[in-house]
N, C-alpha and C positions, 0 to 999 in steps of 0.2 A: 503494500498500499505507499502510495506517496503522500504526505502531508501539503500543508500550502505553500512551504516554503520550497518545495521538490526535492525533500531527502527523503529517502525511502526507508520505512521502516521494519525493522527485521518481525518476521511471520514466525508465528509459532508452529510446532513441526503439526498440529493437526486443523490450522487455520486454510482455508481455500483463499487461492488470487480474488474471485469472485466473491467472496462472502461479504456480507453487509455490515458496515463500520459498526460499533457499538456506542451509542449516545453516549456524551461524559455525563455522569450521575446516573445512569440506567444502570440498572442491576439484573442480571438473569432472573430473579424474582421480582421484579416490578408489579406484578401483579397482585403479590400478596402485601406490598407497601398500600395498597387502597385497601385492602383487608383490616391491616393492623390500625389504620386511620378509623376504619366503621367499628372495629372494635374498643378503640380508645373514645370515640364517640357515645358509643353505647353507653360505657363504662360511665361517661361524665354524667349521662343523661339519668342511669340508674342511680347516680350520686346523688342528684337533683331531686328526683324522685322521692328516694329516701328522706334528703333531708326536708321535704316539705310537710310528708307523714310524719315525721320526727316531730316538727313545730306544729303541727293540726293535733296530733294525739297529747304533747305537753300542755298546750294549753286547753284541750279538753278534760286531759286528768286534773289540772289545775281545776278546772270548773266544778268538777265532780266534787274534789275535795273541798273547795270552797263552799260549796254549798252542803256537803257535810259536816262540816265544822261550824255552818252558820255564818259567815264571813259577814262583813257588814258590806250593802252595796255601795261602796265608795271609793271612788279612784281606780287602784289598778285593779281591785276586783271586779269592780263595774266593767273595766273593759273586758275582763274574761268572762264574766256574766253574760255581756251582749255578744263576743264570739261565740261563745258556746249556745247559748239560744240560738243565734242563726244559723250555725252549723248542724246543730244536733235538734233543733226544732222540728223539722219533717218527720222525726222518728219518737215523739213524745207520746204517740197514740199506740204505738206496738207494744210496749209493758207499762201498766200502771207503776207510777212512780210512789214510792212508800212515803207516805204523808209525814209531816212533820213528827217527830216522835223526840220530845225533850229538847226541839231547836234542832236538830238536826234532818235534814232532807236526803234522800238517798235516790239518787236520778240516773234509771237504768238508760235512758235515751242516750248520755254521755259515753257508758261503757258499749253500748251497741254501734255507735258510729267509731269509736277507737279501733274496735275489731272490724269494721269495714274498711275503715281507712288502712290499716294493717294489711288487710287481703287484698285490697285494691292494689298498694304499694307491692306485693309481690306477685299480683297477677301482671301489670303493666313491666316491672323489671324482669319476670318472666318471657314473658314477648317481646322486650328488648333483647335481652340475651339470644332468643331463637332467631330472629332479625338479623343480628351479627353471626351468628353461626351460619346461617343460610345462604350468606352472601359469597362464602367459599367457591 
């Protein structure tokens, strides 16, 4: 092969005179580089999904505990109660909440949403993992 200056490059014993030159930066496993990028992307998305699930579960568990210990509905607790009521509201009718017993409220809907959110996290990350493996 001749480079741009006109100096002949030595050929390896297995190469042909008519063989295509290798593009600089390209590797024989170039096809696998795209796969590793896809895997890195799916891993990053899985981390984001688990971060969101963790934050939602943490806030809902705080809502559950604050209601259980009869925290006052002021400041930070008000924000937690507001978020918890918004997220767990559609699930309020599934189980009857244990009424206030000596000032404590046991709210099942918070625990149901924590369970559903965690299962959804497993489902989404499982689908991401399958999508990453399928592209091989």
